[in-house]
N, C-alpha and C positions, 0 to 999 in steps of 0.2 A: 797481209793476212785477210782470211775470208770470215765472214760471220758464222758462228758455229750453227746458228738456226737456220739461216736461209742461204748461205754460201755467197752472198753479195760481198764485194771488197769493203774493207772498212779502212778508216783513216788511222794513222799514228800506231798500227800495230794493235789495235783493239780487238777483243774477242767478238764483239757484236756490233751490228750496224745501227744507225740511229732508231730504226724501227723496233729493234729487239734489245735496247739497251737495259730495259727492266730486268732481263734475265741475268745480268751481271751481278756477282755477289754483292759488289759495294751498293749497287742501286737498290737490290732486293732488300739489304739491311735497312737503307734509309727509308723505304717505303714501309718496312716492317715496324721500325721505330715510330714513324709518324702514325701508322694505325694504333699503336699501343697508346701513345699520347692522346689521340683522340678518344680512344675506348675510356682511358683513365679519367679524362676530363668529363665525358658524358656520365660516368659514374658519380663523380664528385658533384655534378649539376643535379642529379637525381636524388643523392643521399645526403649531400651536404657534408660536413665535417667528418661524419662517421664513415664516407665513402673514400676517405683520403687513404692511399696505400702509402705507408711511411717508407717503403722501400722501392716505391715506384718511380718511374721517369721524370713526372712533374714535381715531386718533392725533391728529388736530387738535384733537377735543375734550378729549383728555387733556392734550395741551400748553397748550391755551388755559387749562384749569382749574389747571394747575400753575404757580405765580409762579416766576419766576427767583430762585435763591438761597435757596428755601424747602425745607424737608424735607416730604414727604408720604408718607402711609403708604397702602399698597394697599387696605386694608379701607376706608378712607374714600374714594378714588377710585372704587371699584366700586360702593359704595353711592350716592354722590352723582351719579354719572354713569349709573348704571343698566346698567353692563356686567357681565358674568358675571366672578367672581372670577379664574377660570383664564384668561379672555381678557384681562383687566387685568394679570395676572402675565406673560403672554407678550408684551403690549405693553412693560411695563416692562422686561423682559428685552431686548427687540429695541431699545428706545431706549438701553438702557445699552451694548449691543454697538455701537451706532452713535456713542456718546460724546455723546449728548445729555442723559443723566442719570447720575448716579453711584450705584451700589448702596451703600448704608449698612449693609446686613445687618439681622439680626434683633433687635428689642427685644421688651420684653414686650408692647408695644402691635401687633407686627407688623413686616413689612419696610418699611425706609424708603428712600426714594429723593430724592436732591437734584437739582433741576434747575440745570444748569450754564448761567450767565449768558451766556457767550460763545458758546454753541451753539444755533443755530436751523435748524429746516427751511427751505429755500428754496422 
């Protein structure tokens, strides 16, 4: 198969060569998702908890990561999900204000949050 953009041969029957892989639907969706995450994080860093989109990608990622009924520390969440620490803290504060998580306070390992099993975003 040849690249749809430049006509060069491609490997494994792919529609685009290495130089034009970003034109592939899957790659374009990945880039778009990354750009949305960055924009959401920037808004949160500027506005704090008020800038958190409860239906956004970052909140979805955080809630999917956190298991119901388990305690989670902010330092672990931000590291594993690759979200700025201050943005992660603002997300947790907003989720606590919405009653989706319970703030447990500071421990020697950092601030903990408990996901409430009976609360979920719709």
